[in-house]
C-alpha positions as a Markdown table, in Angstrom:
| # | Residue | x | y | z |
|---|---|---|---|---|
| 1 | Met | -6.5 | -38.2 | -15.2 |
| 2 | Ser | -4.4 | -37.2 | -12.2 |
| 3 | Ile | -3.1 | -33.6 | -12.0 |
| 4 | Leu | -1.5 | -32.2 | -8.9 |
| 5 | Asn | -4.0 | -30.3 | -6.7 |
| 6 | Thr | -6.6 | -30.5 | -9.5 |
| 7 | Thr | -10.1 | -32.1 | -9.5 |
| 8 | Ile | -11.9 | -32.8 | -12.7 |
| 9 | Glu | -15.4 | -31.8 | -12.0 |
| 10 | Ser | -17.0 | -32.8 | -15.3 |
| 11 | Ala | -16.3 | -33.8 | -18.9 |
| 12 | Thr | -19.2 | -33.6 | -21.3 |
| 13 | Ile | -19.9 | -33.4 | -25.0 |
| 14 | Asp | -21.6 | -30.1 | -25.9 |
| 15 | Pro | -24.6 | -31.1 | -28.0 |
| 16 | Ser | -24.7 | -27.7 | -29.7 |
| 17 | Asn | -21.4 | -28.1 | -31.4 |
| 18 | Gly | -20.0 | -31.5 | -30.6 |
| 19 | Trp | -16.9 | -30.5 | -28.6 |
| 20 | Cys | -15.7 | -31.8 | -25.3 |
| 21 | Arg | -16.0 | -29.4 | -22.4 |
| 22 | Val | -14.0 | -30.1 | -19.3 |
| 23 | Thr | -14.4 | -28.2 | -16.0 |
| 24 | Ala | -11.7 | -28.5 | -13.3 |
| 25 | Thr | -10.9 | -27.0 | -10.0 |
| 26 | Val | -7.3 | -26.2 | -8.9 |
| 27 | Thr | -6.3 | -25.5 | -5.3 |
| 28 | His | -3.1 | -24.4 | -3.5 |
| 29 | Pro | -3.1 | -26.2 | -0.1 |
| 30 | Pro | -3.4 | -25.1 | 2.6 |
| 31 | Ser | -4.9 | -21.9 | 1.4 |
| 32 | Gly | -8.4 | -23.2 | 0.7 |
| 33 | Asp | -8.7 | -21.3 | -2.6 |
| 34 | Ser | -10.5 | -22.6 | -5.6 |
| 35 | Val | -9.6 | -21.7 | -9.2 |
| 36 | Lys | -12.1 | -22.8 | -11.8 |
| 37 | Val | -10.7 | -23.9 | -15.1 |
| 38 | Trp | -12.7 | -24.6 | -18.4 |
| 39 | Ile | -11.1 | -26.4 | -21.3 |
| 40 | Gly | -12.7 | -27.0 | -24.7 |
| 41 | Leu | -11.5 | -29.8 | -26.9 |
| 42 | Pro | -12.6 | -30.2 | -30.5 |
| 43 | Val | -13.6 | -33.8 | -31.1 |
| 44 | Thr | -12.8 | -33.4 | -34.8 |
| 45 | Asn | -10.6 | -31.0 | -36.8 |
| 46 | Trp | -8.2 | -30.1 | -34.0 |
| 47 | Asn | -5.5 | -27.8 | -35.5 |
| 48 | Gly | -2.8 | -29.1 | -33.2 |
| 49 | Arg | -2.7 | -25.9 | -31.2 |
| 50 | Phe | -3.6 | -24.8 | -27.6 |
| 51 | Arg | -5.0 | -21.4 | -27.0 |
| 52 | Gly | -5.4 | -19.6 | -23.6 |
| 53 | Asn | -8.0 | -16.9 | -23.4 |
| 54 | Gly | -7.9 | -13.9 | -21.1 |
| 55 | Gly | -10.5 | -11.9 | -19.1 |
| 56 | Gly | -11.4 | -8.3 | -18.5 |
| 57 | Gly | -11.3 | -6.0 | -15.4 |
| 58 | Tyr | -11.3 | -8.1 | -12.3 |
| 59 | Val | -12.9 | -11.0 | -14.3 |
| 60 | Gly | -10.2 | -13.7 | -14.9 |
| 61 | Gly | -12.0 | -15.2 | -17.9 |
| 62 | Ser | -15.2 | -17.0 | -18.8 |
| 63 | Ala | -16.3 | -20.4 | -20.2 |
| 64 | Gly | -18.1 | -18.6 | -23.0 |
| 65 | Ser | -14.8 | -17.4 | -24.5 |
| 66 | Leu | -14.0 | -20.9 | -25.6 |
| 67 | Arg | -16.7 | -21.2 | -28.3 |
| 68 | Gly | -14.9 | -19.1 | -31.0 |
| 69 | Pro | -11.5 | -20.7 | -30.7 |
| 70 | Val | -12.8 | -24.3 | -30.4 |
| 71 | Ala | -14.9 | -23.7 | -33.6 |
| 72 | Gln | -11.6 | -22.6 | -35.3 |
| 73 | Gly | -10.0 | -25.9 | -34.2 |
| 74 | Tyr | -8.1 | -24.9 | -31.1 |
| 75 | Ala | -8.0 | -26.8 | -27.9 |
| 76 | Ala | -8.8 | -23.8 | -25.6 |
| 77 | Gly | -8.8 | -22.8 | -22.0 |
| 78 | Ala | -10.1 | -20.1 | -19.7 |
| 79 | Thr | -10.4 | -19.6 | -15.9 |
| 80 | Asp | -12.1 | -17.5 | -13.3 |
| 81 | Thr | -8.7 | -17.0 | -11.6 |
| 82 | Gly | -10.2 | -18.0 | -8.3 |
| 83 | His | -13.4 | -15.9 | -7.9 |
| 84 | Glu | -16.8 | -15.3 | -9.5 |
| 85 | Gly | -18.0 | -12.0 | -10.8 |
| 86 | Gly | -16.4 | -8.7 | -11.7 |
| 87 | Ser | -16.0 | -7.1 | -8.3 |
| 88 | Gly | -12.7 | -6.5 | -6.6 |
| 89 | Lys | -14.1 | -7.6 | -3.3 |
| 90 | Phe | -12.3 | -11.0 | -3.6 |
| 91 | Ala | -9.2 | -9.1 | -2.3 |
| 92 | Leu | -10.6 | -9.2 | 1.2 |
| 93 | Asp | -11.3 | -12.3 | 3.3 |
| 94 | Glu | -14.3 | -12.8 | 5.6 |
| 95 | Asn | -12.5 | -10.8 | 8.3 |
| 96 | Gly | -11.9 | -7.8 | 6.0 |
| 97 | Arg | -8.2 | -8.6 | 5.7 |
| 98 | Leu | -6.2 | -8.9 | 2.5 |
| 99 | Asn | -6.6 | -12.4 | 1.0 |
| 100 | Trp | -3.2 | -12.7 | -0.6 |
| 101 | Gln | -3.8 | -16.1 | -2.1 |
| 102 | Ser | -6.8 | -14.9 | -3.9 |
| 103 | Ile | -4.9 | -11.8 | -5.1 |
| 104 | Arg | -2.1 | -13.9 | -6.4 |
| 105 | Asp | -4.5 | -16.3 | -8.1 |
| 106 | Asn | -6.1 | -13.3 | -10.0 |
| 107 | Ala | -2.8 | -11.6 | -10.7 |
| 108 | His | -0.9 | -14.5 | -12.3 |
| 109 | Leu | -1.3 | -18.0 | -10.8 |
| 110 | Gly | -4.8 | -18.7 | -12.2 |
| 111 | Ile | -3.8 | -18.2 | -15.8 |
| 112 | His | -0.7 | -20.4 | -15.3 |
| 113 | Glu | -2.7 | -23.2 | -13.7 |
| 114 | Met | -5.3 | -23.1 | -16.5 |
| 115 | Thr | -2.4 | -23.4 | -19.0 |
| 116 | Val | -0.9 | -26.4 | -17.1 |
| 117 | Val | -4.3 | -28.2 | -16.9 |
| 118 | Gly | -5.2 | -27.3 | -20.4 |
| 119 | Lys | -2.1 | -28.7 | -21.9 |
| 120 | Ala | -2.2 | -31.9 | -19.8 |
| 121 | Leu | -5.9 | -32.5 | -20.9 |
| 122 | Thr | -5.0 | -31.7 | -24.5 |
| 123 | Lys | -2.2 | -34.3 | -24.5 |
| 124 | Ala | -4.4 | -36.9 | -22.8 |
| 125 | Phe | -7.3 | -36.3 | -25.2 |
| 126 | Tyr | -5.4 | -36.4 | -28.5 |
| 127 | Gly | -2.5 | -38.6 | -27.4 |
| 128 | Lys | 0.1 | -35.9 | -28.2 |
| 129 | Ala | 1.0 | -32.4 | -26.9 |
| 130 | Pro | 0.0 | -29.3 | -28.8 |
| 131 | Arg | 2.5 | -28.3 | -31.4 |
| 132 | Tyr | 2.2 | -24.7 | -30.5 |
| 133 | Ser | 0.5 | -22.7 | -27.7 |
| 134 | Tyr | -0.9 | -19.2 | -27.9 |
| 135 | Phe | -2.4 | -16.8 | -25.4 |
| 136 | Val | -4.9 | -14.2 | -26.6 |
| 137 | Gly | -6.4 | -11.4 | -24.6 |
| 138 | Gly | -7.3 | -7.7 | -24.4 |
| 139 | Ser | -7.2 | -5.3 | -21.4 |
| 140 | Thr | -6.8 | -7.6 | -18.4 |
| 141 | Gly | -6.3 | -10.4 | -20.9 |
| 142 | Gly | -3.5 | -8.4 | -22.5 |
| 143 | Arg | -2.0 | -8.0 | -19.1 |
| 144 | Gln | -2.3 | -11.7 | -18.4 |
| 145 | Gly | -0.5 | -12.5 | -21.6 |
| 146 | Leu | 2.4 | -10.3 | -20.8 |
| 147 | Met | 2.5 | -11.7 | -17.3 |
| 148 | Glu | 2.8 | -15.2 | -18.7 |
| 149 | Ala | 5.8 | -14.0 | -20.8 |
| 150 | Gln | 7.4 | -12.4 | -17.7 |
| 151 | Arg | 6.7 | -15.1 | -15.1 |
| 152 | Tyr | 6.0 | -18.4 | -16.9 |
| 153 | Pro | 7.8 | -18.1 | -20.2 |
| 154 | Glu | 7.5 | -21.8 | -21.0 |
| 155 | Asp | 3.7 | -21.6 | -21.1 |
| 156 | Tyr | 3.2 | -20.1 | -24.6 |
| 157 | Asp | 5.0 | -19.8 | -27.9 |
| 158 | Gly | 3.0 | -16.7 | -29.0 |
| 159 | Ile | 1.2 | -14.0 | -27.1 |
| 160 | Leu | -1.3 | -11.5 | -28.6 |
| 161 | Ser | -1.8 | -8.7 | -26.2 |
| 162 | Gly | -4.4 | -6.0 | -26.9 |
| 163 | Cys | -4.7 | -2.7 | -25.0 |
| 164 | Pro | -2.9 | -4.4 | -22.1 |
| 165 | Ala | -3.7 | -3.5 | -18.5 |
| 166 | Ile | 0.0 | -3.6 | -17.6 |
| 167 | Asn | 1.5 | -1.1 | -15.0 |
| 168 | Trp | -1.6 | -2.2 | -13.1 |
| 169 | His | -0.3 | -0.8 | -9.8 |
| 170 | Lys | 0.2 | 2.6 | -11.4 |
| 171 | Phe | -2.5 | 3.1 | -14.0 |
| 172 | Ile | -5.4 | 1.7 | -12.0 |
| 173 | Pro | -5.1 | 4.2 | -9.2 |
| 174 | Ala | -4.2 | 6.8 | -11.8 |
| 175 | Ile | -7.6 | 6.5 | -13.6 |
| 176 | Leu | -9.4 | 7.7 | -10.5 |
| 177 | Trp | -7.5 | 11.0 | -11.0 |
| 178 | Pro | -10.2 | 12.6 | -13.2 |
| 179 | Gln | -12.8 | 12.2 | -10.4 |
| 180 | Ala | -10.3 | 13.4 | -7.8 |
| 181 | Val | -9.6 | 16.5 | -9.9 |
| 182 | Met | -13.3 | 17.4 | -10.2 |
| 183 | Ala | -14.0 | 16.7 | -6.5 |
| 184 | Asn | -11.1 | 18.8 | -5.4 |
| 185 | Ala | -12.1 | 21.7 | -7.7 |
| 186 | Lys | -15.7 | 21.3 | -6.7 |
| 187 | Asn | -16.5 | 21.3 | -10.4 |
| 188 | Phe | -18.1 | 18.2 | -11.9 |
| 189 | Val | -18.0 | 18.8 | -15.7 |
| 190 | Ser | -20.9 | 17.6 | -17.8 |
| 191 | Lys | -20.5 | 15.0 | -20.5 |
| 192 | Ala | -21.5 | 17.6 | -23.1 |
| 193 | Lys | -18.6 | 19.8 | -22.1 |
| 194 | Leu | -16.1 | 16.9 | -22.0 |
| 195 | Asp | -17.3 | 15.8 | -25.5 |
| 196 | Ala | -16.9 | 19.3 | -26.8 |
| 197 | Ala | -13.3 | 19.4 | -25.5 |
| 198 | Thr | -12.5 | 16.1 | -27.2 |
| 199 | Ala | -14.2 | 17.2 | -30.5 |
| 200 | Ala | -12.3 | 20.5 | -30.4 |
| 201 | Ala | -8.9 | 18.7 | -29.9 |
| 202 | Ile | -9.6 | 16.4 | -32.8 |
| 203 | Ala | -10.6 | 19.3 | -35.0 |
| 204 | Ala | -7.5 | 21.2 | -34.1 |
| 205 | Cys | -5.0 | 18.2 | -34.6 |
| 206 | Asp | -6.7 | 16.1 | -37.2 |
| 207 | Thr | -4.7 | 17.3 | -40.2 |
| 208 | Thr | -1.2 | 17.2 | -38.5 |
| 209 | Asp | -0.6 | 14.0 | -40.4 |
| 210 | Gly | -1.7 | 15.5 | -43.7 |
| 211 | Val | -5.0 | 13.7 | -43.8 |
| 212 | Lys | -8.4 | 15.0 | -42.7 |
| 213 | Asp | -10.3 | 11.9 | -41.4 |
| 214 | Gly | -11.5 | 12.7 | -37.9 |
| 215 | Val | -8.5 | 11.0 | -36.3 |
| 216 | Ile | -5.5 | 12.3 | -34.3 |
| 217 | Asp | -2.7 | 10.0 | -35.6 |
| 218 | Asp | -0.2 | 11.2 | -33.0 |
| 219 | Pro | -1.8 | 12.5 | -29.8 |
| 220 | Trp | 1.6 | 13.6 | -28.4 |
| 221 | Arg | 2.0 | 16.1 | -31.2 |
| 222 | Cys | -1.4 | 17.6 | -30.3 |
| 223 | Ala | -1.0 | 20.6 | -27.9 |
| 224 | Tyr | -4.6 | 21.8 | -28.1 |
| 225 | Asp | -5.5 | 23.8 | -24.9 |
| 226 | Pro | -9.1 | 23.8 | -23.8 |
| 227 | Lys | -8.9 | 27.4 | -22.8 |
| 228 | Val | -9.9 | 28.1 | -26.4 |
| 229 | Leu | -13.4 | 26.9 | -25.5 |
| 230 | Val | -13.8 | 29.3 | -22.5 |
| 231 | Gly | -17.0 | 31.3 | -23.0 |
| 232 | Thr | -18.4 | 28.9 | -25.6 |
| 233 | Lys | -22.0 | 27.8 | -25.3 |
| 234 | Ile | -22.4 | 24.0 | -25.0 |
| 235 | Gly | -26.1 | 23.5 | -25.2 |
| 236 | Asp | -27.5 | 25.4 | -22.2 |
| 237 | Glu | -24.2 | 25.6 | -20.5 |
| 238 | Thr | -21.1 | 27.8 | -20.9 |
| 239 | Phe | -17.6 | 26.4 | -20.9 |
| 240 | Thr | -15.7 | 28.1 | -18.1 |
| 241 | Glu | -12.1 | 28.6 | -17.0 |
| 242 | Ala | -12.7 | 26.0 | -14.3 |
| 243 | Asp | -13.9 | 23.5 | -16.9 |
| 244 | Ala | -10.8 | 24.1 | -19.0 |
| 245 | Asp | -8.6 | 23.6 | -15.9 |
| 246 | Val | -10.3 | 20.2 | -15.2 |
| 247 | Val | -9.9 | 19.0 | -18.7 |
| 248 | Arg | -6.3 | 20.1 | -18.9 |
| 249 | Lys | -5.4 | 18.2 | -15.7 |
| 250 | Ile | -7.1 | 15.1 | -16.9 |
| 251 | Trp | -5.0 | 15.2 | -20.1 |
| 252 | Glu | -1.9 | 16.0 | -18.1 |
| 253 | Gly | -2.4 | 13.1 | -15.8 |
| 254 | Pro | -1.8 | 12.5 | -12.0 |
| 255 | Arg | 0.8 | 14.8 | -10.4 |
| 256 | Gly | 2.3 | 14.9 | -6.9 |
| 257 | Ala | 1.8 | 17.7 | -4.5 |
| 258 | Asp | 5.0 | 19.2 | -5.8 |
| 259 | Gly | 3.9 | 18.9 | -9.4 |
| 260 | Ser | 6.0 | 15.8 | -10.1 |
| 261 | Phe | 4.9 | 13.3 | -12.6 |
| 262 | Leu | 3.1 | 10.2 | -11.3 |
| 263 | Trp | 1.5 | 8.7 | -14.3 |
| 264 | Tyr | 0.1 | 9.4 | -17.8 |
| 265 | Gly | -3.2 | 11.1 | -18.5 |
| 266 | Met | -5.8 | 10.5 | -21.2 |
| 267 | Glu | -4.7 | 11.1 | -24.7 |
| 268 | Arg | -6.4 | 13.9 | -26.6 |
| 269 | Gly | -9.0 | 12.4 | -28.8 |
| 270 | Ala | -10.2 | 9.8 | -26.2 |
| 271 | Asp | -13.7 | 9.9 | -24.6 |
| 272 | Leu | -13.2 | 11.6 | -21.3 |
| 273 | Ser | -16.6 | 10.7 | -19.8 |
| 274 | Ala | -15.6 | 7.1 | -19.3 |
| 275 | Leu | -13.4 | 8.1 | -16.4 |
| 276 | Ala | -14.7 | 11.6 | -15.6 |
| 277 | Gly | -18.4 | 10.5 | -15.6 |
| 278 | Thr | -21.0 | 12.6 | -13.9 |
| 279 | Arg | -24.7 | 12.3 | -13.1 |
| 280 | Gly | -27.6 | 13.9 | -11.3 |
| 281 | Ser | -28.6 | 17.5 | -10.8 |
| 282 | Pro | -26.5 | 19.2 | -9.5 |
| 283 | Leu | -23.8 | 17.1 | -11.1 |
| 284 | Thr | -21.8 | 14.6 | -8.9 |
| 285 | Gly | -19.1 | 12.3 | -9.9 |
| 286 | Arg | -19.6 | 8.8 | -11.2 |
| 287 | Pro | -16.3 | 6.9 | -10.8 |
| 288 | Phe | -15.3 | 4.0 | -12.9 |
| 289 | Ser | -15.8 | 0.9 | -10.7 |
| 290 | Ile | -12.4 | -0.8 | -11.2 |
| 291 | Pro | -10.2 | 2.0 | -9.8 |
| 292 | Leu | -12.8 | 2.8 | -7.1 |
| 293 | Glu | -12.8 | -0.8 | -5.9 |
| 294 | Trp | -9.0 | -0.8 | -6.1 |
| 295 | Phe | -8.9 | 2.0 | -3.5 |
| 296 | Gln | -11.7 | 0.5 | -1.4 |
| 297 | Tyr | -10.7 | -3.2 | -1.3 |
| 298 | Phe | -7.0 | -3.3 | -2.1 |
| 299 | Leu | -5.6 | -0.1 | -0.6 |
| 300 | Leu | -7.9 | 1.0 | 2.2 |
| 301 | Gln | -9.6 | -2.3 | 2.9 |
| 302 | Asp | -12.8 | -0.3 | 3.5 |
| 303 | Pro | -15.7 | -1.1 | 1.1 |
| 304 | Lys | -17.6 | 1.9 | 2.4 |
| 305 | Trp | -14.8 | 4.4 | 1.8 |
| 306 | Asp | -16.1 | 7.7 | 0.5 |
| 307 | Trp | -14.0 | 8.7 | -2.6 |
| 308 | Thr | -15.2 | 12.3 | -2.4 |
| 309 | Thr | -13.0 | 12.8 | 0.6 |
| 310 | Leu | -9.9 | 12.2 | -1.5 |
| 311 | Thr | -7.5 | 15.1 | -1.4 |
| 312 | Pro | -4.5 | 15.6 | -3.7 |
| 313 | Ala | -2.1 | 14.7 | -0.9 |
| 314 | Gly | -4.2 | 11.7 | -0.1 |
| 315 | Phe | -4.2 | 10.6 | -3.7 |
| 316 | Glu | -0.4 | 10.8 | -4.0 |
| 317 | Leu | 0.0 | 8.8 | -0.8 |
| 318 | Leu | -2.4 | 6.0 | -1.9 |
| 319 | Trp | -0.8 | 6.0 | -5.4 |
| 320 | Arg | 2.6 | 5.4 | -3.9 |
| 321 | Gln | 1.1 | 2.7 | -1.5 |
| 322 | Ser | -0.2 | 0.9 | -4.6 |
| 323 | Met | 3.2 | 1.0 | -6.2 |
| 324 | Glu | 5.0 | -0.4 | -3.2 |
| 325 | Gln | 2.3 | -2.9 | -2.1 |
| 326 | Tyr | 1.3 | -4.4 | -5.4 |
| 327 | Gly | 4.1 | -3.9 | -8.0 |
| 328 | Asp | 5.6 | -7.3 | -7.5 |
| 329 | Val | 2.4 | -9.3 | -7.6 |
| 330 | Ile | 0.3 | -7.6 | -10.3 |
| 331 | Gly | 2.3 | -4.8 | -11.8 |
| 332 | Thr | 3.1 | -6.8 | -14.9 |
| 333 | Asp | 5.8 | -4.3 | -16.0 |
| 334 | Asp | 8.9 | -6.4 | -15.7 |
| 335 | Pro | 10.9 | -5.6 | -19.0 |
| 336 | Asp | 13.1 | -8.6 | -18.6 |
| 337 | Leu | 11.8 | -11.0 | -21.2 |
| 338 | Thr | 15.1 | -12.9 | -21.7 |
| 339 | Arg | 13.7 | -16.4 | -20.9 |
| 340 | Phe | 10.7 | -15.9 | -23.2 |
| 341 | Arg | 12.9 | -14.6 | -26.0 |
| 342 | Asp | 15.5 | -17.4 | -25.6 |
| 343 | Arg | 12.9 | -20.1 | -26.0 |
| 344 | Gly | 11.7 | -18.6 | -29.2 |
| 345 | Gly | 8.6 | -16.8 | -28.0 |
| 346 | Lys | 6.9 | -14.0 | -30.0 |
| 347 | Ile | 4.7 | -11.2 | -28.8 |
| 348 | Ile | 2.4 | -8.8 | -30.7 |
| 349 | Ile | 1.1 | -5.9 | -28.6 |
| 350 | Tyr | -1.4 | -3.4 | -30.1 |
| 351 | His | -3.1 | -0.4 | -28.5 |
| 352 | Gly | -5.7 | 2.1 | -29.6 |
| 353 | Leu | -4.6 | 5.8 | -29.4 |
| 354 | Ala | -8.1 | 6.9 | -28.4 |
| 355 | Asp | -8.3 | 4.3 | -25.5 |
| 356 | Gln | -10.7 | 5.8 | -23.0 |
| 357 | Leu | -9.7 | 3.5 | -20.1 |
| 358 | Ile | -6.0 | 2.6 | -20.4 |
| 359 | Pro | -3.7 | 5.4 | -21.7 |
| 360 | Ala | -1.6 | 4.0 | -24.6 |
| 361 | Ala | 1.4 | 6.0 | -23.2 |
| 362 | Gly | 1.8 | 3.4 | -20.5 |
| 363 | Thr | 2.2 | 0.6 | -23.0 |
| 364 | Ile | 4.7 | 2.7 | -24.9 |
| 365 | Asp | 6.6 | 3.3 | -21.7 |
| 366 | Tyr | 6.8 | -0.4 | -21.0 |
| 367 | Tyr | 7.8 | -1.3 | -24.5 |
| 368 | Lys | 10.6 | 1.3 | -24.4 |
| 369 | Arg | 11.9 | -0.2 | -21.2 |
| 370 | Val | 11.8 | -3.6 | -22.9 |
| 371 | Gln | 13.9 | -2.2 | -25.7 |
| 372 | Glu | 16.4 | -0.7 | -23.3 |
| 373 | Leu | 16.9 | -3.9 | -21.4 |
| 374 | Met | 16.8 | -6.4 | -24.3 |
| 375 | Gly | 19.5 | -4.8 | -26.4 |
| 376 | Gly | 17.8 | -2.1 | -28.3 |
| 377 | Ala | 15.0 | -1.6 | -30.8 |
| 378 | Thr | 16.4 | -4.0 | -33.5 |
| 379 | Lys | 17.0 | -6.9 | -31.1 |
| 380 | Thr | 13.6 | -6.4 | -29.4 |
| 381 | Ala | 11.8 | -6.4 | -32.7 |
| 382 | Arg | 13.0 | -9.9 | -33.3 |
| 383 | Phe | 10.6 | -11.2 | -30.7 |
| 384 | Ala | 8.3 | -8.4 | -29.6 |
| 385 | Arg | 6.5 | -5.7 | -31.7 |
| 386 | Leu | 4.1 | -2.9 | -30.7 |
| 387 | Phe | 1.5 | -1.5 | -33.0 |
| 388 | Leu | -0.4 | 1.7 | -32.2 |
| 389 | Val | -3.9 | 2.2 | -33.7 |
| 390 | Pro | -5.0 | 5.8 | -34.3 |
| 391 | Gly | -8.5 | 6.8 | -33.6 |
| 392 | Val | -9.9 | 3.7 | -31.9 |
| 393 | Asp | -10.9 | 3.2 | -28.3 |
| 394 | His | -10.5 | 0.4 | -25.7 |
| 395 | Gly | -12.7 | -1.9 | -27.8 |
| 396 | Phe | -10.9 | -0.9 | -31.0 |
| 397 | Arg | -13.9 | 1.0 | -32.3 |
| 398 | Gly | -14.0 | 4.7 | -33.4 |
| 399 | Ala | -13.3 | 7.0 | -36.3 |
| 400 | Gly | -10.1 | 5.1 | -37.0 |
| 401 | Ala | -9.7 | 1.7 | -38.6 |
| 402 | Thr | -10.0 | -1.5 | -36.6 |
| 403 | Pro | -7.0 | -4.0 | -36.7 |
| 404 | Val | -7.6 | -7.3 | -38.5 |
| 405 | Gly | -5.6 | -10.5 | -38.9 |
| 406 | Gln | -3.5 | -10.1 | -35.8 |
| 407 | Met | -3.8 | -13.8 | -34.8 |
| 408 | Glu | -2.8 | -14.9 | -38.3 |
| 409 | Ala | 0.2 | -12.6 | -38.2 |
| 410 | Leu | 1.3 | -14.1 | -34.8 |
| 411 | Ile | 1.0 | -17.6 | -36.1 |
| 412 | Arg | 3.1 | -16.8 | -39.2 |
| 413 | Trp | 5.7 | -15.3 | -37.0 |
| 414 | Val | 5.8 | -18.2 | -34.5 |
| 415 | Glu | 5.5 | -21.1 | -37.0 |
| 416 | Glu | 7.1 | -19.8 | -40.1 |
| 417 | Gly | 9.5 | -17.1 | -38.8 |
| 418 | Arg | 7.8 | -14.4 | -40.8 |
| 419 | Ala | 7.9 | -11.3 | -38.5 |
| 420 | Pro | 5.0 | -8.8 | -39.2 |
| 421 | Asp | 6.3 | -5.7 | -40.9 |
| 422 | Lys | 2.8 | -4.3 | -40.7 |
| 423 | Leu | -0.7 | -5.1 | -39.6 |
| 424 | Met | -3.8 | -4.2 | -41.5 |
| 425 | Ala | -6.8 | -2.2 | -40.2 |
| 426 | Glu | -10.1 | -1.6 | -41.8 |
| 427 | Ser | -13.4 | 0.3 | -41.4 |
| 428 | Arg | -16.8 | -1.1 | -42.5 |
| 429 | Asp | -20.2 | 0.4 | -43.1 |
| 430 | Ser | -23.5 | -0.9 | -41.7 |
| 431 | Thr | -23.7 | -3.4 | -44.6 |
| 432 | Gly | -20.3 | -4.8 | -43.9 |
| 433 | Lys | -18.6 | -3.2 | -46.9 |
| 434 | Val | -15.0 | -2.1 | -46.3 |
| 435 | Thr | -14.8 | 1.7 | -46.5 |
| 436 | Arg | -11.3 | 2.3 | -45.4 |
| 437 | Thr | -8.0 | 0.3 | -45.0 |
| 438 | Arg | -4.9 | 1.5 | -43.2 |
| 439 | Ala | -1.5 | -0.1 | -42.6 |
| 440 | Leu | -0.2 | -0.2 | -39.0 |
| 441 | Phe | 3.6 | -0.3 | -38.7 |
| 442 | Pro | 5.7 | -1.4 | -35.8 |
| 443 | Tyr | 6.4 | 1.3 | -33.2 |
| 444 | Pro | 7.9 | 3.8 | -33.6 |
| 445 | Gln | 7.2 | 3.8 | -37.3 |
| 446 | Ile | 3.9 | 5.6 | -38.4 |
| 447 | Ala | 1.9 | 5.5 | -41.6 |
| 448 | Lys | 2.5 | 8.6 | -43.8 |
| 449 | Tyr | 0.1 | 9.5 | -46.7 |
| 450 | Lys | 2.1 | 9.5 | -50.0 |
| 451 | Gly | 0.2 | 12.6 | -51.2 |
| 452 | Asn | -1.8 | 11.0 | -54.0 |
| 453 | Gly | -4.6 | 8.5 | -54.3 |
| 454 | Ser | -7.5 | 7.8 | -51.9 |
| 455 | Thr | -6.7 | 8.5 | -48.3 |
| 456 | Asp | -8.9 | 5.6 | -47.4 |
| 457 | Asp | -6.6 | 3.1 | -49.2 |
| 458 | Ala | -3.8 | 1.5 | -47.3 |
| 459 | Ala | -1.8 | 1.2 | -50.5 |
| 460 | Asn | -1.3 | 5.0 | -50.5 |
| 461 | Tyr | 0.6 | 5.1 | -47.2 |
| 462 | Val | 4.2 | 4.4 | -46.4 |
| 463 | Ser | 6.1 | 3.7 | -43.2 |
| 464 | Arg | 8.3 | 6.5 | -41.8 |
| 465 | Ala | 9.9 | 7.5 | -38.6 |
| 466 | Pro | 8.0 | 10.0 | -36.5 |
| 467 | Arg | 9.3 | 13.6 | -36.1 |
């Protein structure tokens, strides 16, 4: 095969499962970059589809992600988007300057090149092009899928985007905010206290939906204030006014020096210790590596930058720098999906309402802007639908039910024209037995308990508009 700027490194039959695995390298002369691409091709039982797989964090993707889709009959692809490992240090070249080609590869080019190579190899291997192409990913993978719809709408017919890391240029610096708040207050709050605040919020707002199940169905209707905990003993500690102020500011989200809104905070019900982590005695901050490296490598170009020196004014300045410098390349928040819609593409987005890493409010913000630009809620729902999942975290685990059957729903929509009027979610016990089912309705509709029958049975819920 001959593919522009692409070298086929190897093509082998995997003895463990009998599928053909191809490794290729794509470059963009004269930059000297190297994007690794892995393509898996079922030797038998190909279902006629191509599937692109996404990554997570700064990881573009991995060869290991091909096994599941190939076993299901897909020709599948993944890529490292131009760098190895999960660090953000690829943003700098050997001289400590921004490596814009590497940044573009990770932001959008790598996934597109994997798709081009994957489809070409699929056509060569089977003698015909795939009937349909799908992209599937969560977190960074969810962002990559929506980036495909925005920049390369011809690549995929259907996109499944879970807890998408869109608004990257806004939310990534924003999730260092909890550490900045604690450092500025000189009050690093223990995990026990953070967990107590989350548990108290859940207890206070659990039944606002009429069902007691350990889940906040609508975090934005929950106004629980952590001041209620002040004076309470948490193990050997006492919850203080200063602790309440820290928790309140984390829930509120980043604000400018004048109090103006910058970005969304964590939803009540989400685990706060993921972003407000602490360690040691006395306690010090333990920042999440992804936003920390964003500041170090992408914004300040200083791998040794000391985050504890970050002031509120400095935070706002760097947040605005991130907006201006990286919005166009990796923001992934362009609401204009006209080209994707017009060629018949379909998108399912789903996001957990107890996501401890990416606030679901940012996804809702993006979807609302899509609706505004694309002709309103009804017209948008013809090609893109958002489903919110109460009580589950970034990995879709938690007290709430976990979504199931999303891929099948997307395929029915793309190939049969049957738009999903709901998704299903379920909880299972340690033996695998289903203990709860719940219907998830397209945003802004929510599930409302009918008032009779088991609250663990999806059949006893109906769709209604939120208050």
